[in-house]
C-alpha atoms as one frame of an Amber mdcrd trajectory, in Angstrom:
protein
 114.933 140.481 107.253 113.410 143.111 109.513 114.630 143.097 113.092 112.204
 141.909 115.758 111.822 142.528 119.481 109.858 139.776 121.224 108.259 141.114
 124.406 107.414 138.411 126.940 105.071 139.763 129.609 103.357 138.256 132.626
 102.964 138.458 136.366 105.543 137.641 138.986 106.209 133.906 139.540 104.444
 132.886 136.327 107.684 131.558 134.800 108.936 134.364 132.559 112.648 133.778
 133.189 112.537 130.146 132.111 110.447 130.862 129.028 112.567 133.857 128.039
 115.677 131.686 128.162 113.975 129.061 125.995 112.990 131.671 123.394 116.433
 133.299 123.458 118.079 129.934 122.856 115.656 129.236 120.025 116.814 132.384
 118.227 120.408 132.333 119.504 120.023 135.760 121.028 120.161 137.714 124.287
 117.653 138.920 126.881 116.886 142.488 127.927 115.177 142.610 131.321 112.250
 144.956 131.972 112.018 144.540 135.725 112.093 147.617 137.939 113.337 145.591
 140.924 115.931 143.359 139.321 117.935 146.373 138.100 119.423 146.812 141.598
 122.737 145.048 142.047 122.474 144.823 145.842 119.126 142.997 145.757 119.027
 139.409 144.593 116.897 137.011 146.622 113.903 139.238 147.314 113.562 140.404
 143.700 113.925 136.897 142.220 116.798 137.851 139.930 117.886 135.257 137.362
 120.447 132.973 138.958 124.093 132.907 137.905 123.369 129.627 136.132 120.459
 131.167 134.212 122.509 134.187 133.250 125.285 131.854 132.099 122.828 130.090
 129.765 121.807 133.331 128.050 123.270 136.793 128.491 120.917 139.141 130.370
 120.992 142.937 130.254 119.634 145.304 132.943 119.918 142.797 135.766 121.897
 144.218 138.699 123.189 147.158 136.709 122.490 150.044 139.115 122.646 150.672
 142.856 119.774 151.057 145.286 121.254 154.491 145.990 120.858 155.587 142.359
 117.903 157.544 141.020 116.180 155.546 138.289 112.839 155.616 136.518 110.973
 154.279 133.499 112.115 157.118 131.227 115.787 156.515 132.007 115.309 152.777
 131.575 113.585 153.205 128.203 116.388 155.412 126.890 119.168 153.081 128.047
 117.370 149.869 127.054 116.629 151.193 123.576 120.315 152.001 123.088 121.216
 148.450 124.162 118.597 146.909 121.885 119.794 148.867 118.862 123.358 147.788
 119.584 122.271 144.147 119.863 120.409 144.375 116.559 123.785 144.852 114.850
 124.529 141.177 115.509 121.066 139.652 116.124 117.851 139.613 114.116 115.688
 138.868 117.169 115.965 140.073 120.770 113.904 139.020 123.788 112.592 141.618
 126.243 110.988 140.228 129.378 109.745 141.477 132.710 106.772 142.220 134.879
 107.128 146.002 135.054 104.384 147.235 132.781 105.558 150.851 132.927 109.070
 149.861 131.799 107.693 147.867 128.876 105.274 150.608 127.877 107.964 153.286
 128.123 110.246 151.336 125.821 107.635 150.192 123.304 105.400 153.268 123.192
 107.569 156.060 124.560 106.997 158.049 127.727 106.111 161.643 128.457 108.922
 163.719 129.949 107.839 164.994 133.338 109.317 167.941 135.280 112.106 166.992
 137.680 110.916 166.228 141.186 111.539 168.762 143.934 113.196 166.805 146.795
 111.642 169.077 149.432 108.130 168.595 148.047 108.664 164.839 147.847 109.822
 164.778 151.457 106.769 166.778 152.531 104.423 164.392 150.743 106.183 161.322
 152.122 105.930 162.761 155.637 102.237 163.494 155.082 101.659 159.902 154.015
 103.661 158.539 156.960 101.686 160.599 159.477  98.166 160.656 158.055  97.989
 157.834 155.540  96.807 157.851 151.958  93.526 159.771 152.323  95.038 163.312
 152.320  96.971 162.422 149.150  93.806 161.198 147.487  91.848 164.303 148.460
  94.543 166.705 147.276  94.989 164.964 143.919  91.227 164.824 143.388  91.109
 168.590 143.888  94.196 169.520 141.848  93.907 167.008 139.009  90.474 165.329
 138.798  91.258 163.971 135.320  94.244 161.945 136.497  92.496 161.032 139.747
  89.768 159.361 137.695  92.197 156.900 136.083  95.031 156.405 138.572  95.174
 153.545 141.070  94.140 155.651 144.047  95.543 153.075 146.474  99.041 153.373
 145.003 100.547 156.100 147.167 103.756 156.209 145.091 101.834 157.292 141.996
  99.782 159.751 144.011 102.916 161.335 145.442 104.576 161.541 142.019 101.533
 163.279 140.549 101.267 165.676 143.473 104.969 166.533 143.202 104.285 167.824
 139.701 101.076 169.601 140.705 102.706 171.404 143.626 105.968 172.308 141.872
 104.460 173.536 138.582 101.008 174.712 139.609  99.648 172.665 136.702  97.745
 169.337 136.658  99.909 166.256 136.302  97.633 165.121 133.462  98.623 168.187
 131.397 102.077 166.652 130.928 100.687 163.274 129.861 100.628 163.660 126.078
 100.552 159.920 125.315 102.387 160.361 122.010 103.281 156.875 120.807 106.823
 156.285 119.602 107.334 154.620 116.222 110.246 152.171 116.057 112.120 150.990
 112.975 111.974 147.379 114.202 108.972 145.093 114.713 107.594 144.464 118.190
 105.812 141.196 118.903 104.151 140.922 122.306 103.343 137.600 123.945 102.083
 137.018 127.453 102.053 133.998 129.720  99.508 133.304 132.418  98.351 130.524
 134.708  95.221 129.699 136.642  94.729 131.542 139.924  95.271 128.342 141.920
  98.433 127.468 140.023  99.897 130.956 140.390  99.141 131.088 144.120 100.929
 127.771 144.580 103.941 129.041 142.635 104.036 132.286 144.625 103.862 130.479
 147.959 106.576 128.063 146.885 108.801 130.884 145.646 108.495 132.834 148.900
 109.321 129.713 150.929 112.389 129.155 148.758 113.446 132.790 149.172 113.283
 132.459 152.945 115.247 129.218 152.770 117.865 130.862 150.532 118.477 133.773
 152.919 115.820 136.437 152.316 115.652 137.354 156.007 119.409 137.907 156.148
 119.310 139.930 152.922 116.547 142.187 154.272 118.408 142.611 157.570 121.469
 143.808 155.660 119.478 146.746 154.268 117.337 147.559 157.289 119.286 150.744
 158.057 118.528 152.134 154.568 114.931 150.909 154.456 113.816 154.465 153.598
 115.221 154.080 150.075 112.603 153.803 147.324 114.209 150.601 146.039 113.457
 148.880 149.356 109.841 150.006 149.591 108.775 146.822 147.889 107.239 143.423
 148.544 109.606 140.997 150.216 111.503 143.599 152.189 109.003 145.976 153.779
 107.168 143.050 155.433 110.402 141.852 157.027 111.232 145.378 158.175 107.960
 145.218 160.149 109.198 141.974 161.717 112.521 143.554 162.672 110.617 146.421
 164.317 108.402 144.054 166.295 105.257 144.988 164.369 104.716 141.407 163.184
 105.900 137.895 163.957 108.173 136.203 161.438 105.376 133.847 160.441 103.020
 136.784 159.878 105.658 138.674 157.898 106.129 135.690 155.581 102.361 135.336
 155.185 102.181 139.040 154.336 104.862 138.625 151.661 102.782 135.891 150.035
  99.574 137.928 150.265 101.167 141.113 148.946 102.874 139.204 146.134  99.505
 137.792 145.056  98.043 141.305 145.073 101.012 142.589 143.093 100.544 139.816
 140.518  96.886 140.773 140.185  97.800 144.414 139.529 100.354 143.338 136.936
  97.768 141.315 135.041  95.253 144.168 135.206  97.859 146.384 133.557  98.891
 143.875 130.876  95.343 142.914 129.935  94.755 146.497 128.831  97.336 145.970
 126.082  95.407 144.439 123.181  98.633 143.746 121.273  99.618 140.941 123.658
  98.960 137.370 122.450  98.271 135.272 125.559  99.243 131.685 126.389  97.837
 129.827 129.397 100.747 127.635 130.454  98.413 125.359 132.408  96.735 124.436
 129.124  99.170 125.069 126.273 102.788 125.554 125.335 104.162 128.970 124.468
 104.998 129.059 120.764 106.900 131.796 118.964 108.123 131.314 115.403
């Protein structure tokens, strides 16, 4: 029997954790997480990590395995996750991979181009430029230095703009020249399934989740990391909105509303990414049950 990796994709709050556990139990196997936020051991509430009870039901890998102070990216994840998957295949015929980080999933399934190491000084310069003048100078510089990548990148995602410009400035070459898009061939089968819900249903779930996070101590968790808010791991939905509250830039009520709004926008971006992958077989959980045989 050929080994199989079941990839369960979907947006935040759609119900991936519950469904992944159900599938893992069905095949008596383990779960490999593909979530770029849940990898941090210090962050729990704001990144919606699987609970201790859920992790007791089925063993999870790559949940809380690194520190917010560590440098981590999709390439490193793909290398480490692939090693874990191959080790698990020694005792399991099927493994479940689940998460909402499209870049992590793509890096593992398709491979990822190796980019030049970032120059910390250039990154600091670009971050300072963004902090002082906003995203427009980043957009203009990337459009000039790498029009090919500018045409396809999310030009409102300053993190991706900065990463591309780091490469452009440090190498003198376009970022797109390093993007070879050579697809990796694996010796095991990969089956991709996705779960979705109606817009109204997902909004309700997101709002409910945020309210539960606040109730479970999200404000206290964010306050604990306020002094290191500059870290990349904390520049994410659920924390940056509360940092604004701590700094008096927003009321608590407004900060919570912003978390809900930004989470909805994040979910929309996730689905835009996943819908580009024609290998994913979709299930609308508002209309049908997810079935994997």
